[in-house]
CHARMM-style PDB file with segment names, atoms N, HN, CA, C and O in Angstrom:
ATOM      1  N   MET     1      95.276-192.621   7.214  1.00  0.00      PROA
ATOM      2  CA  MET     1      95.276-193.205   5.885  1.00  0.00      PROA
ATOM      3  C   MET     1      94.572-192.287   4.890  1.00  0.00      PROA
ATOM      4  O   MET     1      95.076-192.055   3.791  1.00  0.00      PROA
ATOM      5  N   ARG     2      93.413-191.768   5.273  1.00  0.00      PROA
ATOM      6  HN  ARG     2      93.003-191.957   6.166  1.00  0.00      PROA
ATOM      7  CA  ARG     2      92.672-190.885   4.374  1.00  0.00      PROA
ATOM      8  C   ARG     2      93.435-189.590   4.134  1.00  0.00      PROA
ATOM      9  O   ARG     2      93.493-189.085   3.013  1.00  0.00      PROA
ATOM     10  N   ALA     3      94.016-189.065   5.203  1.00  0.00      PROA
ATOM     11  HN  ALA     3      93.969-189.476   6.114  1.00  0.00      PROA
ATOM     12  CA  ALA     3      94.778-187.816   5.061  1.00  0.00      PROA
ATOM     13  C   ALA     3      96.005-188.026   4.186  1.00  0.00      PROA
ATOM     14  O   ALA     3      96.384-187.136   3.425  1.00  0.00      PROA
ATOM     15  N   ASP     4      96.624-189.190   4.287  1.00  0.00      PROA
ATOM     16  HN  ASP     4      96.315-189.913   4.905  1.00  0.00      PROA
ATOM     17  CA  ASP     4      97.793-189.484   3.451  1.00  0.00      PROA
ATOM     18  C   ASP     4      97.440-189.451   1.972  1.00  0.00      PROA
ATOM     19  O   ASP     4      98.203-188.924   1.162  1.00  0.00      PROA
ATOM     20  N   ILE     5      96.306-190.003   1.619  1.00  0.00      PROA
ATOM     21  HN  ILE     5      95.686-190.432   2.277  1.00  0.00      PROA
ATOM     22  CA  ILE     5      95.891-190.008   0.212  1.00  0.00      PROA
ATOM     23  C   ILE     5      95.665-188.583  -0.276  1.00  0.00      PROA
ATOM     24  O   ILE     5      96.081-188.227  -1.379  1.00  0.00      PROA
ATOM     25  N   LEU     6      95.005-187.767   0.548  1.00  0.00      PROA
ATOM     26  HN  LEU     6      94.668-188.057   1.443  1.00  0.00      PROA
ATOM     27  CA  LEU     6      94.766-186.380   0.157  1.00  0.00      PROA
ATOM     28  C   LEU     6      96.069-185.595   0.031  1.00  0.00      PROA
ATOM     29  O   LEU     6      96.247-184.825  -0.912  1.00  0.00      PROA
ATOM     30  N   ILE     7      96.972-185.795   0.980  1.00  0.00      PROA
ATOM     31  HN  ILE     7      96.826-186.421   1.747  1.00  0.00      PROA
ATOM     32  CA  ILE     7      98.248-185.070   0.957  1.00  0.00      PROA
ATOM     33  C   ILE     7      99.073-185.469  -0.259  1.00  0.00      PROA
ATOM     34  O   ILE     7      99.600-184.606  -0.961  1.00  0.00      PROA
ATOM     35  N   TRP     8      99.187-186.771  -0.513  1.00  0.00      PROA
ATOM     36  HN  TRP     8      98.759-187.472   0.058  1.00  0.00      PROA
ATOM     37  CA  TRP     8      99.996-187.215  -1.648  1.00  0.00      PROA
ATOM     38  C   TRP     8      99.380-186.802  -2.977  1.00  0.00      PROA
ATOM     39  O   TRP     8     100.104-186.457  -3.910  1.00  0.00      PROA
ATOM     40  N   SER     9      98.061-186.831  -3.077  1.00  0.00      PROA
ATOM     41  HN  SER     9      97.473-187.112  -2.319  1.00  0.00      PROA
ATOM     42  CA  SER     9      97.414-186.400  -4.316  1.00  0.00      PROA
ATOM     43  C   SER     9      97.631-184.909  -4.551  1.00  0.00      PROA
ATOM     44  O   SER     9      97.889-184.479  -5.675  1.00  0.00      PROA
ATOM     45  N   THR    10      97.523-184.121  -3.475  1.00  0.00      PROA
ATOM     46  HN  THR    10      97.313-184.470  -2.561  1.00  0.00      PROA
ATOM     47  CA  THR    10      97.736-182.680  -3.599  1.00  0.00      PROA
ATOM     48  C   THR    10      99.182-182.376  -3.973  1.00  0.00      PROA
ATOM     49  O   THR    10      99.436-181.561  -4.860  1.00  0.00      PROA
ATOM     50  N   LEU    11     100.129-183.027  -3.301  1.00  0.00      PROA
ATOM     51  HN  LEU    11      99.923-183.689  -2.581  1.00  0.00      PROA
ATOM     52  CA  LEU    11     101.542-182.787  -3.610  1.00  0.00      PROA
ATOM     53  C   LEU    11     101.900-183.216  -5.027  1.00  0.00      PROA
ATOM     54  O   LEU    11     102.675-182.542  -5.705  1.00  0.00      PROA
ATOM     55  N   SER    12     101.340-184.327  -5.471  1.00  0.00      PROA
ATOM     56  HN  SER    12     100.710-184.874  -4.919  1.00  0.00      PROA
ATOM     57  CA  SER    12     101.627-184.754  -6.844  1.00  0.00      PROA
ATOM     58  C   SER    12     101.044-183.770  -7.847  1.00  0.00      PROA
ATOM     59  O   SER    12     101.637-183.543  -8.902  1.00  0.00      PROA
ATOM     60  N   GLY    13      99.886-183.179  -7.535  1.00  0.00      PROA
ATOM     61  HN  GLY    13      99.405-183.364  -6.678  1.00  0.00      PROA
ATOM     62  CA  GLY    13      99.321-182.153  -8.403  1.00  0.00      PROA
ATOM     63  C   GLY    13     100.196-180.911  -8.455  1.00  0.00      PROA
ATOM     64  O   GLY    13     100.356-180.309  -9.516  1.00  0.00      PROA
ATOM     65  N   VAL    14     100.769-180.520  -7.308  1.00  0.00      PROA
ATOM     66  HN  VAL    14     100.639-181.009  -6.446  1.00  0.00      PROA
ATOM     67  CA  VAL    14     101.658-179.361  -7.275  1.00  0.00      PROA
ATOM     68  C   VAL    14     102.915-179.634  -8.098  1.00  0.00      PROA
ATOM     69  O   VAL    14     103.363-178.773  -8.856  1.00  0.00      PROA
ATOM     70  N   VAL    15     103.483-180.826  -7.950  1.00  0.00      PROA
ATOM     71  HN  VAL    15     103.119-181.525  -7.334  1.00  0.00      PROA
ATOM     72  CA  VAL    15     104.699-181.172  -8.700  1.00  0.00      PROA
ATOM     73  C   VAL    15     104.410-181.195 -10.204  1.00  0.00      PROA
ATOM     74  O   VAL    15     105.201-180.687 -10.998  1.00  0.00      PROA
ATOM     75  N   LEU    16     103.286-181.779 -10.589  1.00  0.00      PROA
ATOM     76  HN  LEU    16     102.643-182.192  -9.944  1.00  0.00      PROA
ATOM     77  CA  LEU    16     102.935-181.771 -12.011  1.00  0.00      PROA
ATOM     78  C   LEU    16     102.675-180.349 -12.505  1.00  0.00      PROA
ATOM     79  O   LEU    16     102.979-180.022 -13.652  1.00  0.00      PROA
ATOM     80  N   GLY    17     102.116-179.511 -11.642  1.00  0.00      PROA
ATOM     81  HN  GLY    17     101.869-179.777 -10.710  1.00  0.00      PROA
ATOM     82  CA  GLY    17     101.930-178.105 -12.004  1.00  0.00      PROA
ATOM     83  C   GLY    17     103.257-177.387 -12.197  1.00  0.00      PROA
ATOM     84  O   GLY    17     103.390-176.557 -13.095  1.00  0.00      PROA
ATOM     85  N   LEU    18     104.246-177.703 -11.355  1.00  0.00      PROA
ATOM     86  HN  LEU    18     104.138-178.378 -10.625  1.00  0.00      PROA
ATOM     87  CA  LEU    18     105.578-177.118 -11.528  1.00  0.00      PROA
ATOM     88  C   LEU    18     106.210-177.553 -12.842  1.00  0.00      PROA
ATOM     89  O   LEU    18     106.814-176.743 -13.544  1.00  0.00      PROA
ATOM     90  N   PHE    19     106.070-178.833 -13.175  1.00  0.00      PROA
ATOM     91  HN  PHE    19     105.579-179.492 -12.604  1.00  0.00      PROA
ATOM     92  CA  PHE    19     106.599-179.309 -14.453  1.00  0.00      PROA
ATOM     93  C   PHE    19     105.898-178.612 -15.620  1.00  0.00      PROA
ATOM     94  O   PHE    19     106.547-178.219 -16.589  1.00  0.00      PROA
ATOM     95  N   THR    20     104.586-178.461 -15.530  1.00  0.00      PROA
ATOM     96  HN  THR    20     104.059-178.780 -14.743  1.00  0.00      PROA
ATOM     97  CA  THR    20     103.837-177.794 -16.585  1.00  0.00      PROA
ATOM     98  C   THR    20     104.248-176.330 -16.701  1.00  0.00      PROA
ATOM     99  O   THR    20     104.417-175.818 -17.808  1.00  0.00      PROA
ATOM    100  N   GLY    21     104.410-175.658 -15.566  1.00  0.00      PROA
ATOM    101  HN  GLY    21     104.273-176.074 -14.667  1.00  0.00      PROA
ATOM    102  CA  GLY    21     104.843-174.264 -15.579  1.00  0.00      PROA
ATOM    103  C   GLY    21     106.228-174.101 -16.168  1.00  0.00      PROA
ATOM    104  O   GLY    21     106.478-173.177 -16.942  1.00  0.00      PROA
ATOM    105  N   ALA    22     107.127-175.000 -15.803  1.00  0.00      PROA
ATOM    106  HN  ALA    22     106.924-175.751 -15.175  1.00  0.00      PROA
ATOM    107  CA  ALA    22     108.478-174.950 -16.370  1.00  0.00      PROA
ATOM    108  C   ALA    22     108.437-175.201 -17.874  1.00  0.00      PROA
ATOM    109  O   ALA    22     109.191-174.588 -18.630  1.00  0.00      PROA
ATOM    110  N   GLY    23     107.571-176.088 -18.301  1.00  0.00      PROA
ATOM    111  HN  GLY    23     106.958-176.586 -17.688  1.00  0.00      PROA
ATOM    112  CA  GLY    23     107.416-176.332 -19.733  1.00  0.00      PROA
ATOM    113  C   GLY    23     106.875-175.117 -20.467  1.00  0.00      PROA
ATOM    114  O   GLY    23     107.301-174.819 -21.583  1.00  0.00      PROA
ATOM    115  N   LEU    24     105.938-174.418 -19.842  1.00  0.00      PROA
ATOM    116  HN  LEU    24     105.593-174.660 -18.935  1.00  0.00      PROA
ATOM    117  CA  LEU    24     105.421-173.191 -20.451  1.00  0.00      PROA
ATOM    118  C   LEU    24     106.494-172.115 -20.544  1.00  0.00      PROA
ATOM    119  O   LEU    24     106.576-171.394 -21.539  1.00  0.00      PROA
ATOM    120  N   LEU    25     107.315-172.007 -19.505  1.00  0.00      PROA
ATOM    121  HN  LEU    25     107.248-172.592 -18.696  1.00  0.00      PROA
ATOM    122  CA  LEU    25     108.425-171.054 -19.559  1.00  0.00      PROA
ATOM    123  C   LEU    25     109.415-171.429 -20.657  1.00  0.00      PROA
ATOM    124  O   LEU    25     109.899-170.560 -21.381  1.00  0.00      PROA
ATOM    125  N   ALA    26     109.715-172.705 -20.780  1.00  0.00      PROA
ATOM    126  HN  ALA    26     109.322-173.412 -20.191  1.00  0.00      PROA
ATOM    127  CA  ALA    26     110.634-173.160 -21.828  1.00  0.00      PROA
ATOM    128  C   ALA    26     110.061-172.871 -23.207  1.00  0.00      PROA
ATOM    129  O   ALA    26     110.797-172.482 -24.114  1.00  0.00      PROA
ATOM    130  N   LEU    27     108.765-173.056 -23.373  1.00  0.00      PROA
ATOM    131  HN  LEU    27     108.168-173.372 -22.636  1.00  0.00      PROA
ATOM    132  CA  LEU    27     108.128-172.751 -24.644  1.00  0.00      PROA
ATOM    133  C   LEU    27     108.214-171.256 -24.941  1.00  0.00      PROA
ATOM    134  O   LEU    27     108.440-170.864 -26.086  1.00  0.00      PROA
ATOM    135  N   GLY    28     108.035-170.428 -23.925  1.00  0.00      PROA
ATOM    136  HN  GLY    28     107.851-170.747 -22.995  1.00  0.00      PROA
ATOM    137  CA  GLY    28     108.165-168.985 -24.120  1.00  0.00      PROA
ATOM    138  C   GLY    28     109.572-168.581 -24.510  1.00  0.00      PROA
ATOM    139  O   GLY    28     109.754-167.722 -25.373  1.00  0.00      PROA
ATOM    140  N   VAL    29     110.569-169.188 -23.886  1.00  0.00      PROA
ATOM    141  HN  VAL    29     110.421-169.886 -23.184  1.00  0.00      PROA
ATOM    142  CA  VAL    29     111.965-168.901 -24.233  1.00  0.00      PROA
ATOM    143  C   VAL    29     112.256-169.343 -25.656  1.00  0.00      PROA
ATOM    144  O   VAL    29     112.964-168.654 -26.390  1.00  0.00      PROA
ATOM    145  N   LEU    30     111.718-170.479 -26.046  1.00  0.00      PROA
ATOM    146  HN  LEU    30     111.143-171.039 -25.450  1.00  0.00      PROA
ATOM    147  CA  LEU    30     111.921-170.979 -27.408  1.00  0.00      PROA
ATOM    148  C   LEU    30     111.298-170.046 -28.442  1.00  0.00      PROA
ATOM    149  O   LEU    30     111.911-169.748 -29.468  1.00  0.00      PROA
ATOM    150  N   VAL    31     110.079-169.587 -28.169  1.00  0.00      PROA
ATOM    151  HN  VAL    31     109.581-169.829 -27.337  1.00  0.00      PROA
ATOM    152  CA  VAL    31     109.429-168.657 -29.094  1.00  0.00      PROA
ATOM    153  C   VAL    31     110.218-167.352 -29.172  1.00  0.00      PROA
ATOM    154  O   VAL    31     110.378-166.775 -30.249  1.00  0.00      PROA
ATOM    155  N   HSD    32     110.707-166.896 -28.029  1.00  0.00      PROA
ATOM    156  HN  HSD    32     110.577-167.364 -27.155  1.00  0.00      PROA
ATOM    157  CA  HSD    32     111.502-165.664 -28.014  1.00  0.00      PROA
ATOM    158  C   HSD    32     112.807-165.838 -28.800  1.00  0.00      PROA
ATOM    159  O   HSD    32     113.261-164.905 -29.463  1.00  0.00      PROA
ATOM    160  N   ALA    33     113.404-167.019 -28.728  1.00  0.00      PROA
ATOM    161  HN  ALA    33     113.036-167.777 -28.190  1.00  0.00      PROA
ATOM    162  CA  ALA    33     114.650-167.271 -29.467  1.00  0.00      PROA
ATOM    163  C   ALA    33     114.396-167.360 -30.969  1.00  0.00      PROA
ATOM    164  O   ALA    33     115.243-166.961 -31.768  1.00  0.00      PROA
ATOM    165  N   LEU    34     113.240-167.879 -31.353  1.00  0.00      PROA
ATOM    166  HN  LEU    34     112.552-168.203 -30.704  1.00  0.00      PROA
ATOM    167  CA  LEU    34     112.939-168.020 -32.776  1.00  0.00      PROA
ATOM    168  C   LEU    34     112.459-166.714 -33.407  1.00  0.00      PROA
ATOM    169  O   LEU    34     112.694-166.477 -34.592  1.00  0.00      PROA
ATOM    170  N   LEU    35     111.794-165.875 -32.632  1.00  0.00      PROA
ATOM    171  HN  LEU    35     111.603-166.067 -31.669  1.00  0.00      PROA
ATOM    172  CA  LEU    35     111.272-164.612 -33.144  1.00  0.00      PROA
ATOM    173  C   LEU    35     111.760-163.457 -32.268  1.00  0.00      PROA
ATOM    174  O   LEU    35     110.955-162.835 -31.574  1.00  0.00      PROA
ATOM    175  N   PRO    36     113.051-163.161 -32.285  1.00  0.00      PROA
ATOM    176  CA  PRO    36     113.589-162.188 -31.323  1.00  0.00      PROA
ATOM    177  C   PRO    36     113.112-160.760 -31.530  1.00  0.00      PROA
ATOM    178  O   PRO    36     112.861-160.061 -30.548  1.00  0.00      PROA
ATOM    179  N   GLY    37     112.977-160.300 -32.763  1.00  0.00      PROA
ATOM    180  HN  GLY    37     113.181-160.868 -33.560  1.00  0.00      PROA
ATOM    181  CA  GLY    37     112.640-158.904 -33.002  1.00  0.00      PROA
ATOM    182  C   GLY    37     111.223-158.544 -32.596  1.00  0.00      PROA
ATOM    183  O   GLY    37     110.996-157.520 -31.952  1.00  0.00      PROA
ATOM    184  N   SER    38     110.278-159.378 -32.969  1.00  0.00      PROA
ATOM    185  HN  SER    38     110.462-160.210 -33.492  1.00  0.00      PROA
ATOM    186  CA  SER    38     108.881-159.045 -32.730  1.00  0.00      PROA
ATOM    187  C   SER    38     108.449-159.283 -31.284  1.00  0.00      PROA
ATOM    188  O   SER    38     107.462-158.701 -30.835  1.00  0.00      PROA
ATOM    189  N   TRP    39     109.159-160.111 -30.564  1.00  0.00      PROA
ATOM    190  HN  TRP    39     109.961-160.584 -30.929  1.00  0.00      PROA
ATOM    191  CA  TRP    39     108.752-160.457 -29.205  1.00  0.00      PROA
ATOM    192  C   TRP    39     109.515-159.684 -28.132  1.00  0.00      PROA
ATOM    193  O   TRP    39     109.250-159.874 -26.945  1.00  0.00      PROA
ATOM    194  N   ALA    40     110.442-158.829 -28.509  1.00  0.00      PROA
ATOM    195  HN  ALA    40     110.657-158.675 -29.473  1.00  0.00      PROA
ATOM    196  CA  ALA    40     111.273-158.149 -27.513  1.00  0.00      PROA
ATOM    197  C   ALA    40     110.451-157.293 -26.558  1.00  0.00      PROA
ATOM    198  O   ALA    40     110.661-157.352 -25.347  1.00  0.00      PROA
ATOM    199  N   ARG    41     109.529-156.506 -27.073  1.00  0.00      PROA
ATOM    200  HN  ARG    41     109.358-156.458 -28.057  1.00  0.00      PROA
ATOM    201  CA  ARG    41     108.710-155.659 -26.203  1.00  0.00      PROA
ATOM    202  C   ARG    41     107.727-156.475 -25.380  1.00  0.00      PROA
ATOM    203  O   ARG    41     107.481-156.166 -24.214  1.00  0.00      PROA
ATOM    204  N   VAL    42     107.176-157.495 -25.971  1.00  0.00      PROA
ATOM    205  HN  VAL    42     107.376-157.746 -26.918  1.00  0.00      PROA
ATOM    206  CA  VAL    42     106.220-158.346 -25.253  1.00  0.00      PROA
ATOM    207  C   VAL    42     106.903-159.043 -24.088  1.00  0.00      PROA
ATOM    208  O   VAL    42     106.343-159.118 -22.994  1.00  0.00      PROA
ATOM    209  N   VAL    43     108.098-159.550 -24.311  1.00  0.00      PROA
ATOM    210  HN  VAL    43     108.553-159.489 -25.200  1.00  0.00      PROA
ATOM    211  CA  VAL    43     108.825-160.258 -23.268  1.00  0.00      PROA
ATOM    212  C   VAL    43     109.187-159.317 -22.127  1.00  0.00      PROA
ATOM    213  O   VAL    43     109.108-159.697 -20.959  1.00  0.00      PROA
ATOM    214  N   GLU    44     109.585-158.088 -22.459  1.00  0.00      PROA
ATOM    215  HN  GLU    44     109.649-157.779 -23.408  1.00  0.00      PROA
ATOM    216  CA  GLU    44     109.929-157.125 -21.417  1.00  0.00      PROA
ATOM    217  C   GLU    44     108.736-156.805 -20.526  1.00  0.00      PROA
ATOM    218  O   GLU    44     108.886-156.650 -19.314  1.00  0.00      PROA
ATOM    219  N   ARG    45     107.559-156.707 -21.120  1.00  0.00      PROA
ATOM    220  HN  ARG    45     107.437-156.832 -22.105  1.00  0.00      PROA
ATOM    221  CA  ARG    45     106.365-156.355 -20.355  1.00  0.00      PROA
ATOM    222  C   ARG    45     105.791-157.532 -19.576  1.00  0.00      PROA
ATOM    223  O   ARG    45     105.226-157.340 -18.499  1.00  0.00      PROA
ATOM    224  N   LEU    46     105.924-158.716 -20.091  1.00  0.00      PROA
ATOM    225  HN  LEU    46     106.383-158.871 -20.966  1.00  0.00      PROA
ATOM    226  CA  LEU    46     105.245-159.856 -19.500  1.00  0.00      PROA
ATOM    227  C   LEU    46     106.154-160.811 -18.736  1.00  0.00      PROA
ATOM    228  O   LEU    46     105.734-161.922 -18.413  1.00  0.00      PROA
ATOM    229  N   THR    47     107.377-160.413 -18.441  1.00  0.00      PROA
ATOM    230  HN  THR    47     107.718-159.510 -18.704  1.00  0.00      PROA
ATOM    231  CA  THR    47     108.294-161.320 -17.763  1.00  0.00      PROA
ATOM    232  C   THR    47     107.790-161.699 -16.377  1.00  0.00      PROA
ATOM    233  O   THR    47     107.687-162.885 -16.065  1.00  0.00      PROA
ATOM    234  N   VAL    48     107.479-160.729 -15.553  1.00  0.00      PROA
ATOM    235  HN  VAL    48     107.563-159.765 -15.807  1.00  0.00      PROA
ATOM    236  CA  VAL    48     107.030-161.014 -14.185  1.00  0.00      PROA
ATOM    237  C   VAL    48     105.668-161.708 -14.166  1.00  0.00      PROA
ATOM    238  O   VAL    48     105.514-162.695 -13.447  1.00  0.00      PROA
ATOM    239  N   PRO    49     104.664-161.233 -14.930  1.00  0.00      PROA
ATOM    240  CA  PRO    49     103.393-161.966 -14.933  1.00  0.00      PROA
ATOM    241  C   PRO    49     103.524-163.407 -15.435  1.00  0.00      PROA
ATOM    242  O   PRO    49     102.849-164.307 -14.934  1.00  0.00      PROA
ATOM    243  N   ALA    50     104.391-163.620 -16.420  1.00  0.00      PROA
ATOM    244  HN  ALA    50     104.940-162.889 -16.827  1.00  0.00      PROA
ATOM    245  CA  ALA    50     104.583-164.983 -16.932  1.00  0.00      PROA
ATOM    246  C   ALA    50     105.235-165.869 -15.878  1.00  0.00      PROA
ATOM    247  O   ALA    50     104.862-167.033 -15.735  1.00  0.00      PROA
ATOM    248  N   LEU    51     106.201-165.335 -15.139  1.00  0.00      PROA
ATOM    249  HN  LEU    51     106.504-164.389 -15.255  1.00  0.00      PROA
ATOM    250  CA  LEU    51     106.837-166.111 -14.068  1.00  0.00      PROA
ATOM    251  C   LEU    51     105.845-166.434 -12.963  1.00  0.00      PROA
ATOM    252  O   LEU    51     105.816-167.557 -12.457  1.00  0.00      PROA
ATOM    253  N   VAL    52     105.037-165.459 -12.589  1.00  0.00      PROA
ATOM    254  HN  VAL    52     105.060-164.548 -12.999  1.00  0.00      PROA
ATOM    255  CA  VAL    52     104.038-165.701 -11.538  1.00  0.00      PROA
ATOM    256  C   VAL    52     103.023-166.731 -12.007  1.00  0.00      PROA
ATOM    257  O   VAL    52     102.652-167.629 -11.251  1.00  0.00      PROA
ATOM    258  N   LEU    53     102.576-166.608 -13.241  1.00  0.00      PROA
ATOM    259  HN  LEU    53     102.878-165.878 -13.855  1.00  0.00      PROA
ATOM    260  CA  LEU    53     101.615-167.563 -13.772  1.00  0.00      PROA
ATOM    261  C   LEU    53     102.196-168.966 -13.811  1.00  0.00      PROA
ATOM    262  O   LEU    53     101.550-169.924 -13.387  1.00  0.00      PROA
ATOM    263  N   ALA    54     103.407-169.083 -14.316  1.00  0.00      PROA
ATOM    264  HN  ALA    54     103.932-168.304 -14.661  1.00  0.00      PROA
ATOM    265  CA  ALA    54     104.005-170.404 -14.516  1.00  0.00      PROA
ATOM    266  C   ALA    54     104.460-171.048 -13.216  1.00  0.00      PROA
ATOM    267  O   ALA    54     104.380-172.269 -13.075  1.00  0.00      PROA
ATOM    268  N   LEU    55     104.935-170.254 -12.262  1.00  0.00      PROA
ATOM    269  HN  LEU    55     105.000-169.262 -12.376  1.00  0.00      PROA
ATOM    270  CA  LEU    55     105.521-170.841 -11.061  1.00  0.00      PROA
ATOM    271  C   LEU    55     104.645-170.733  -9.814  1.00  0.00      PROA
ATOM    272  O   LEU    55     104.990-171.285  -8.770  1.00  0.00      PROA
ATOM    273  N   VAL    56     103.514-170.028  -9.912  1.00  0.00      PROA
ATOM    274  HN  VAL    56     103.234-169.580 -10.761  1.00  0.00      PROA
ATOM    275  CA  VAL    56     102.623-169.924  -8.756  1.00  0.00      PROA
ATOM    276  C   VAL    56     101.218-170.412  -9.101  1.00  0.00      PROA
ATOM    277  O   VAL    56     100.689-171.307  -8.441  1.00  0.00      PROA
ATOM    278  N   VAL    57     100.615-169.828 -10.130  1.00  0.00      PROA
ATOM    279  HN  VAL    57     101.044-169.102 -10.667  1.00  0.00      PROA
ATOM    280  CA  VAL    57      99.222-170.125 -10.435  1.00  0.00      PROA
ATOM    281  C   VAL    57      99.048-171.548 -10.958  1.00  0.00      PROA
ATOM    282  O   VAL    57      98.148-172.262 -10.514  1.00  0.00      PROA
ATOM    283  N   VAL    58      99.891-171.963 -11.888  1.00  0.00      PROA
ATOM    284  HN  VAL    58     100.622-171.383 -12.248  1.00  0.00      PROA
ATOM    285  CA  VAL    58      99.758-173.308 -12.457  1.00  0.00      PROA
ATOM    286  C   VAL    58      99.990-174.391 -11.394  1.00  0.00      PROA
ATOM    287  O   VAL    58      99.211-175.343 -11.346  1.00  0.00      PROA
ATOM    288  N   PRO    59     101.026-174.295 -10.536  1.00  0.00      PROA
ATOM    289  CA  PRO    59     101.164-175.307  -9.480  1.00  0.00      PROA
ATOM    290  C   PRO    59     100.007-175.290  -8.471  1.00  0.00      PROA
ATOM    291  O   PRO    59      99.601-176.345  -7.983  1.00  0.00      PROA
ATOM    292  N   LEU    60      99.479-174.112  -8.159  1.00  0.00      PROA
ATOM    293  HN  LEU    60      99.809-173.255  -8.555  1.00  0.00      PROA
ATOM    294  CA  LEU    60      98.322-174.064  -7.257  1.00  0.00      PROA
ATOM    295  C   LEU    60      97.104-174.736  -7.885  1.00  0.00      PROA
ATOM    296  O   LEU    60      96.373-175.466  -7.215  1.00  0.00      PROA
ATOM    297  N   ALA    61      96.895-174.486  -9.158  1.00  0.00      PROA
ATOM    298  HN  ALA    61      97.489-173.893  -9.702  1.00  0.00      PROA
ATOM    299  CA  ALA    61      95.786-175.145  -9.849  1.00  0.00      PROA
ATOM    300  C   ALA    61      96.000-176.657  -9.885  1.00  0.00      PROA
ATOM    301  O   ALA    61      95.052-177.425  -9.723  1.00  0.00      PROA
ATOM    302  N   GLY    62      97.238-177.080 -10.097  1.00  0.00      PROA
ATOM    303  HN  GLY    62      98.008-176.457 -10.229  1.00  0.00      PROA
ATOM    304  CA  GLY    62      97.543-178.513 -10.059  1.00  0.00      PROA
ATOM    305  C   GLY    62      97.299-179.102  -8.681  1.00  0.00      PROA
ATOM    306  O   GLY    62      96.809-180.225  -8.563  1.00  0.00      PROA
ATOM    307  N   GLY    63      97.635-178.357  -7.642  1.00  0.00      PROA
ATOM    308  HN  GLY    63      98.033-177.444  -7.738  1.00  0.00      PROA
ATOM    309  CA  GLY    63      97.380-178.819  -6.284  1.00  0.00      PROA
ATOM    310  C   GLY    63      95.904-178.963  -5.993  1.00  0.00      PROA
ATOM    311  O   GLY    63      95.487-179.929  -5.353  1.00  0.00      PROA
ATOM    312  N   VAL    64      95.103-178.008  -6.460  1.00  0.00      PROA
ATOM    313  HN  VAL    64      95.442-177.224  -6.980  1.00  0.00      PROA
ATOM    314  CA  VAL    64      93.651-178.093  -6.261  1.00  0.00      PROA
ATOM    315  C   VAL    64      93.088-179.291  -7.009  1.00  0.00      PROA
ATOM    316  O   VAL    64      92.265-180.033  -6.474  1.00  0.00      PROA
ATOM    317  N   LEU    65      93.534-179.478  -8.249  1.00  0.00      PROA
ATOM    318  HN  LEU    65      94.203-178.875  -8.683  1.00  0.00      PROA
ATOM    319  CA  LEU    65      93.067-180.639  -9.012  1.00  0.00      PROA
ATOM    320  C   LEU    65      93.518-181.950  -8.367  1.00  0.00      PROA
ATOM    321  O   LEU    65      92.768-182.926  -8.358  1.00  0.00      PROA
ATOM    322  N   GLY    66      94.740-181.976  -7.826  1.00  0.00      PROA
ATOM    323  HN  GLY    66      95.349-181.183  -7.833  1.00  0.00      PROA
ATOM    324  CA  GLY    66      95.209-183.170  -7.119  1.00  0.00      PROA
ATOM    325  C   GLY    66      94.394-183.441  -5.875  1.00  0.00      PROA
ATOM    326  O   GLY    66      94.085-184.594  -5.574  1.00  0.00      PROA
ATOM    327  N   PHE    67      94.039-182.391  -5.143  1.00  0.00      PROA
ATOM    328  HN  PHE    67      94.290-181.454  -5.387  1.00  0.00      PROA
ATOM    329  CA  PHE    67      93.197-182.552  -3.955  1.00  0.00      PROA
ATOM    330  C   PHE    67      91.832-183.117  -4.328  1.00  0.00      PROA
ATOM    331  O   PHE    67      91.322-184.019  -3.664  1.00  0.00      PROA
ATOM    332  N   LEU    68      91.242-182.577  -5.400  1.00  0.00      PROA
ATOM    333  HN  LEU    68      91.656-181.844  -5.939  1.00  0.00      PROA
ATOM    334  CA  LEU    68      89.941-183.077  -5.840  1.00  0.00      PROA
ATOM    335  C   LEU    68      90.035-184.530  -6.296  1.00  0.00      PROA
ATOM    336  O   LEU    68      89.122-185.321  -6.060  1.00  0.00      PROA
ATOM    337  N   GLU    69      91.138-184.875  -6.948  1.00  0.00      PROA
ATOM    338  HN  GLU    69      91.879-184.232  -7.140  1.00  0.00      PROA
ATOM    339  CA  GLU    69      91.344-186.263  -7.349  1.00  0.00      PROA
ATOM    340  C   GLU    69      91.446-187.163  -6.116  1.00  0.00      PROA
ATOM    341  O   GLU    69      90.896-188.265  -6.099  1.00  0.00      PROA
ATOM    342  N   GLY    70      92.145-186.696  -5.097  1.00  0.00      PROA
ATOM    343  HN  GLY    70      92.592-185.802  -5.111  1.00  0.00      PROA
ATOM    344  CA  GLY    70      92.252-187.467  -3.859  1.00  0.00      PROA
ATOM    345  C   GLY    70      90.910-187.668  -3.202  1.00  0.00      PROA
ATOM    346  O   GLY    70      90.636-188.739  -2.661  1.00  0.00      PROA
ATOM    347  N   ARG    71      90.059-186.642  -3.241  1.00  0.00      PROA
ATOM    348  HN  ARG    71      90.281-185.771  -3.681  1.00  0.00      PROA
ATOM    349  CA  ARG    71      88.712-186.791  -2.670  1.00  0.00      PROA
ATOM    350  C   ARG    71      87.904-187.812  -3.451  1.00  0.00      PROA
ATOM    351  O   ARG    71      87.123-188.567  -2.872  1.00  0.00      PROA
ATOM    352  N   LEU    72      88.090-187.837  -4.771  1.00  0.00      PROA
ATOM    353  HN  LEU    72      88.725-187.224  -5.242  1.00  0.00      PROA
ATOM    354  CA  LEU    72      87.388-188.840  -5.571  1.00  0.00      PROA
ATOM    355  C   LEU    72      87.879-190.245  -5.266  1.00  0.00      PROA
ATOM    356  O   LEU    72      87.097-191.196  -5.288  1.00  0.00      PROA
ATOM    357  N   LYS    73      89.170-190.383  -4.980  1.00  0.00      PROA
ATOM    358  HN  LYS    73      89.805-189.611  -4.962  1.00  0.00      PROA
ATOM    359  CA  LYS    73      89.712-191.698  -4.626  1.00  0.00      PROA
ATOM    360  C   LYS    73      89.122-192.222  -3.324  1.00  0.00      PROA
ATOM    361  O   LYS    73      89.007-193.432  -3.129  1.00  0.00      PROA
ATOM    362  N   LEU    74      88.752-191.313  -2.440  1.00  0.00      PROA
ATOM    363  HN  LEU    74      88.845-190.330  -2.598  1.00  0.00      PROA
ATOM    364  CA  LEU    74      88.259-191.712  -1.134  1.00  0.00      PROA
ATOM    365  C   LEU    74      86.777-192.066  -1.126  1.00  0.00      PROA
ATOM    366  O   LEU    74      86.267-192.557  -0.119  1.00  0.00      PROA
ATOM    367  N   ARG    75      86.094-191.829  -2.209  1.00  0.00      PROA
ATOM    368  HN  ARG    75      86.509-191.430  -3.027  1.00  0.00      PROA
ATOM    369  CA  ARG    75      84.663-192.164  -2.270  1.00  0.00      PROA
ATOM    370  C   ARG    75      84.436-193.630  -2.425  1.00  0.00      PROA
ATOM    371  OT1 ARG    75      83.290-194.074  -2.492  1.00  0.00      PROA
TER     372      ARG     75
END
């Protein structure tokens, strides 16, 4: 029972992190579409770091926060 709460809290944090990362990517695409000339070089340089940040780091941070939330639920 305790492990289930921790697992579900962690997984929900990862899923929310994925949604947040996808939203950040969508915001970046929108900014690039609105300001194409000035952002062309920035987008070329930061494509891979932005993808890693949005699809790896943000979901991992969400998972850690979900795990901590699960630990608080168990107190």
